[in-house]
N, C-alpha and C positions, 0 to 999 in steps of 0.2 A: 709400295714395297718397303718393309721395315728394314732398319739399319743392319740387323744381324745377317740378313740375306745379302746385303750389299758388301759386307766386309771381305769375303773371299775375292770378289772382283777387285776391291781396292788393293788387297795384298798382291794379287797377280800384277796389277798395274805398277806397284812400287818395285816388285822384283824385276819386271821388264825394264823399268827406268834405270835401276841399279846395274842390271846386266849391260845395258847399252852404254852406260857411263864407263864401266870398267873396260868394256870393249874398245871404246873410243880412246881411252887412256893408254891402252897397250900399244907398244911400238909395232909397226907393221912393215914387213919386208915383202918384197915381191915373191920370194921363194917359199915363205911359210905362212902366208895370209889365208888361213882357213878357220872356220868356226871351230872345228875340232881341235885345232892347234891352240886356239884361245882357251878352250875348256881345259885342255891338258896342262897348259903352262900356268893357268891361273885357278886351278880347281880349289885350292885351299882358300884363295881369296873369295871365290864365289860361295863357298860353303859358309864362310864367316858372315858374308853379306846376307845370305839367306836366313841364317839363324837370327841375326839382328833384325831382319825384316819381320820375322814371325813374332819376335819379342815385342817389337814396336806395335805390331798389330794388336797383340793381346793387351798390351798396356793401354793403347788407344781405346779399345773396346771397353775395358774395365773402368778406366778413369773418365772417359768422356761419353762414349756412346751408350753404355748401359744405363746411367741415370736418365739420359734423354729418352731412351726406349721405355723405361719404367714410367716416366712422366706421361709419355704418349699413351701407354696402356691404361694408366689411371684416368686420363682425360676421356678415352674411349668408353670406359665403364660409366663415368659420369654422364657422358653423352647418351648412353643407353638407359639412364635412369637409376643407376646404382650409386646412391649418395652415401653409401657406407664405405666406399673404396678409400684406402689410405696408402700412401707411398712410404715404405720403410726408410727411416733416417739412418744411413750407414756412415756418414762423414759430415764434418763441419766445414764445408766450403760453399762456394756459390750454388752448386747443385743441391747441397743440403738445405740451404736457405730457400731455394725454389720449392723443394719438396715440403718444407715446413709451411710455407705460405700456401701451397696448393692444398695441403691437408686441412689448414684452418679454413680456407675458402670452401672446400667440400663439406666440412663440418657445419659451417654457417649455412650453406645451401641445404644441408640435410635438416637442420633445425627449422629453417624457413619452410622447407617442404612439409615437415610434420605439422607446423602451424597452419600452413595452407590447407593440408588435408583435414585438419580439425575444423578449420573455418568452413571448408567445403561441406563437411559432414553437417555442421550446424546450419549452413545455408540450405542444404538439401532437406534437412528436417524442417527448417522454417518454411521452405517452399511447399513442402507437403502440407504443413499446417495452414499456410496461406491458401493453398489450393482447396483444402477441405473447408476452410472458413469462407472462401470465395463461393464455393458451391452452396454452402448453407445460406450465405447472404443472398445469392441469386434466387434460391428457393424461397427465402423469406420475402425478397423483393417481389417475386411473382405472386406470392400469397397476399402480400399487402396490396399489390396493384389490383389483384382480383377483388379484394375486399373493398378497396377504395372505389373501384369501378362499380361494384355492386351497390355501395352506399350512394354513389353519385347517381346511378340509375334509379335507385329507390327515391332519392330526393327529387329527381326530375319527375318521376311518376307521381310523387306526392303533390308536386305543384300542379300536375295534370288533374289529379283528383280534386284539388281545391278550385282549380280554374274552370273545370267543366261541370256545369250544373245539370246539363241534359244527359240522361243515361246513355242514349245512343251515341252522342258525341264522345262520351267517356270511353265506351267500348272501342270505338273507332280509333281514338287516340292511343289506347293501350296496344291495339294490334299494329298500328303504324310504328309505334315506338319500339316494340319488341321484335317485329319481323326482321329488321335489319341485323340486330345483334345476334339473333338465333340463326341467321342465314337461311331462312325458310323461303320456299317458293310460293307457298300459299298458307293462309292461316284463317281460322274461324273461331267464333265463340258460339257454343251450343248451350241452350237453356231448356229446361223442362218446365213447361207452363203448368199452372195449377190444374189438377184433375186430368192431366194428360199422361199417356204412357210412353211418350217418345221425346227425344231431344231434337230440337230444331235449330237451324242456323238463325241467329239474331243479328250477327255482324260478321263480315268476312272481307278478305282481300284476295283478289284474283279468282273469285268464284263467279261462274256465270249465273244468269238468272235461273237457269234450270238447276244448277248446283244448289242454289239457295233454298230451293223447294224440297230438297231431299233431306230427310231426317233419319234418325236411328231410334229403334225401340230401346227401351232402357235395359233390356237384357240381351242386346245384340252387339256382336263384335267387340271391339276394344272398349266401347262405352259401357257395355254390359260388364266387362271385366273390372273397369274402374268403379262402377256403382257397387259391385260386390266387394272389391278389395279396399276401396276408399283410399287409394294412393295413386301417385303419378305413374304413367306407363310410357316406356320407350320401346319402340319396335325398330330394329335395325335392318330387318330383312322382310319387307312387307309381302314379297312374293311367296315366302315359305312359312310365314307366321300364321297359324290357323285363326288367331284372334282378329286379324285384319280382314275387314269385309270390303270388297271392291264395289263401292257405291258410285264413284265418279268416273267419267271417261278417261281422265288423266291419271288414274291410280297406278297404272302400269309404268308410268314414267317416273315415279318416285319410289325410293327404297326405305326412307326413314319416316317415322311418325313419333312425335312427342306430344303427350296430352297431360294437362295439369287440371285436377279437379277443383271445383269451387263448391264450398260447403255452406249449408245454412246453419242456424244456431243450434240445431240438433245433430250436427255433423253428418247430415244426409247430403249426397251429391245432388246439387241442383243445376250445375253448369260445368262446362268443360272447355278449356282453352286448348286448341289443337294447332300444331305446326307440322306442315308437310314439306319434305324436301329430300335431297340426296346427301347433303353435307351439313347437317345441323350442328351448331355450336353448343355442346352440352355443358360447357363451363358455366353457363348462366342458368342452369336448372335450379339451383338454390334461390336465385333471384326471382325466377318465375313462380316458385312455390310461395315466396314472400308476397309476391304480387297477387297471387290468388287469394291469400289471406286478406289483403287489403280490399280486394273486390268483395270478398265475403262480408267483411265488416261494413263496407259501403252499402251492400244489398240489405243487410240487416237494419242498418240505420234508415235506409230508404223505405223499407217495409214499415218500420216504426213511424216514420214521418207520414207515410201514406195512410196508416191506420189512424194516426192522430187527425190527419186532414179529413178522413172519412167521418170521424167522430164530429169534427168541427162542422162539416157540411151537413151532417144529420141534424145538428143543433140549428144550423141556419135554416134548413128546410122546415124544421119544426116552428121556427119563428115566422117563416113565410106562411105556413099553414094557419098560424094564429091570425095573421092579417086576413087571409081568405075566409076564415070563419066569421070575421066581423063583416066582410063585404063580399058577398057571393059573386058580384059582378066582376070582381078583380081576380077570380079564381084562375090560376094558370098564367096570369099576367107577368108575374116576376120571372117565372121559368122561361116564358117566351122571350122576354127582354134579354135574359141571359143567353138564350140560343142565338138571337139576332146579333147580340154584341160579340159573342165568340166567333160567329161566322165572319163578321167584318174584321175582327182582330186577326184571324187566321189569313184572311185575304190580304191584310196589310203586313203579313209576316212578323207579327209581334213575337217577342220572346216568350218562353214558357212562364217566366216570372210575371210578365205583363198580362198574359192570358189568365193566370191564376188570380191576379188582382181584379181583372175584368170579370171573371166568373163570380167571385165573391161579392164584388161591388154591385154588379148588375142585379143579382138575385136579391140583394138586401137594400136596394136603393130606396124602397118605400117602407123600411122597417119602422120609421118614425110614426107611421099612421097608427101604430098600436097605442100611441099617446093621445090620439084625437078622439074626442067623445063620439059615441055612435050617432047621436042626433045630428051631428054635423057631417060625419063621414058617410052616413047612409041617407042623408036628406035627398029627396027626389026633386024638390023644387030648387029655385035659385037661392044661392047663399047670400046672406047679407055681407056687407063689407067687413064687418067684425068677424063673422064666421069664416069668410074667405081668408082673412089674415091668420086666423087660428089654424085653418087647414094648411096654409103655406108653411106654417112652423114645423110641419112634419119632418122636413129635411134637417132642421136643427135638432129636433127631438131624436132623430135617428142617430146622430153623432153622440148624443148623451147616452143612448142605449149601448153603443159598442166601444166607447172610448177606453174602457178598462180591459177590453179584450185585446191582448197584444197581437194575436195572430190576425186581427182585423185592422191594425193601425194603418195599413197601406190603402184602405178603401175609404178613408174619411172624406176625401175630396169628392168621390163619386156620390156618397150618401148625402153630403151637404150641398153640393153644387150641381146636381143633375138638372136643375131647373134654371140655371144661368143661361144667358143668351149672348150671342156673338156681339150684338150691338150694345150690351151692357144694361138692358132693360129687364133682366131676369132677377131672381131672388135666390138666397137671402142676402148675398154680398154685393150684388150689382157688378160682378166681374164681366170683362169683355175681352174678345179676341184671344190672344195668347196667354192671358191671365188664367184662362180656363184650361185645366189639364186635358191632354189629348184623350185619355181613357174616359174621362167624364163627358167629353163631347160625343164619343161613340155611344155611351149609354143614353145620352139625351136624345139622339136620333132614334135609337132602338125603342126607347120608352114612348116617344111620340108616335112612331109607326104602329106599334101594337095598340096604343090607346085608340087611334082613329080607325083601326081595322077590327076593333072588338065591339060587340054589342053592348050598349048602355041603356039604362032605363029611360033616359031622357033623349036618346038619339039612336039612329041605326048605324051599323058598321059600314065603312066605306070599302069598296072593292080595291083591288091592287092598283088599278090604273088611277082611280080617284085619289087614293092615298098618296101615290107618288106625285100627282099634280099638286096636292095640298102641301107636301113637303117642299116642293120646288118653289112655291109661293114665298116661303120663309127662308130660302137659301141666302146665306150671307148676312141675315139679320138674326134669326133664331138659331140657325144651324151653320156649322162650318162648311163652306162650299166644297172643298176637296173631299172631305169625309162623306158628305152627302152624295157626291157623284159616285164615290166608291160603293156606297150603300145601295144606291139605285141600280148600279151595274150588277151588284151581287143579287139583288131581288129579281131583276129581269133574267139573270142567267141561272137562277136556282129556284124557279117557281115551285117545282114539285117538292124540293127540300123544305122550303118555307111553309108550304101547305102541310107537310108532315109535322 
């Protein structure tokens, strides 16, 4: 309750106190002691006291309580946030000093408030800028992260391309590597083989054996769409997309399909990488497109290499034919040695590179016979020691023929050393044991087997049983024991294949 409402109560209290004081001071007799008597006898005194009391109250209010009340009102305004409030200075006393100090304090608070408001506005603007910048930075970070991840994936895949020499291993590595990042349930690579009208599965993950046998015609379903439009295809609702053909038993369980085409050098679609699932990660679609380009380049390079190898092998077969023209009894010998050598090489799980060396080396093992005079090479009777030494030189002559052909540099050992023996009694270098390369040992066995099972002018051919017995006689001396055991096991287990 403010002071102005308390003043009447204070006045009444003073009046009562004054009245009681006068009453106490008035002489009292037993005969006239009444309140009415007191008022009658002292009315003038009471009136004067009352007037003085009112004057005192008015003076007290004006001189003491009004300044305090104004100060309280000013403080309440400041408390409510009104920093423009000022107390009027009406006199120069203690209350005036308080009012002056109050006004200065409020003015200082007002200035500080304005400064704080300005700072707050600047902070708000800065926060908005920071928020916008933060959003831009986050977007940039996401974009950079995606690019870095894509580059990392491409680098990883590049390593795969360089490390995997076998085409099937490369395709399998691609599917394994991309299936997880795409979040696919199943994936497969389809290729259109030459002169065929359909795309067939060549590599897959989570495809059954039956699934692998199911292909698409080049004008059928999503593959037909890709062949026509020559771009990637995303199907987000397989149940309702007319381009999607339900070929597999599990097609109803997936809702999404992403397919990336693989092009040849004429930008014709020759293959398609397909990902099946329900929650495919499409962020890596650009990466998959880059991947398909790398596969396309690899295929083109592979085709060029294959074409070069075909040309090389045609040249090789031409050289072999030249030998056969000189010696009709050796017709087909080099090709049969190649077949036996490759059969044994595959049984031993040799790498593709080793099989390629074995293929070229075995068919060219006698290329040096082109340098042997016909009168020695075709002589039906026994050769003299000098003639035999000249015939033996065919292995060294063979190396002279091919030494300048870089693509044949890996077969030098086979051509030169296919007449070496395990016991060191062979020619031309007298190598023994592990000094002889493994591929050369294989050709040595295949060469001997075909020689003794082929008809010659000076002797009859041995049958299979006799030939095996003859080889066993020289086991560990002329032939490597382990390789000979493998060869014999192969011959006995593949009689029909060898006959063919």
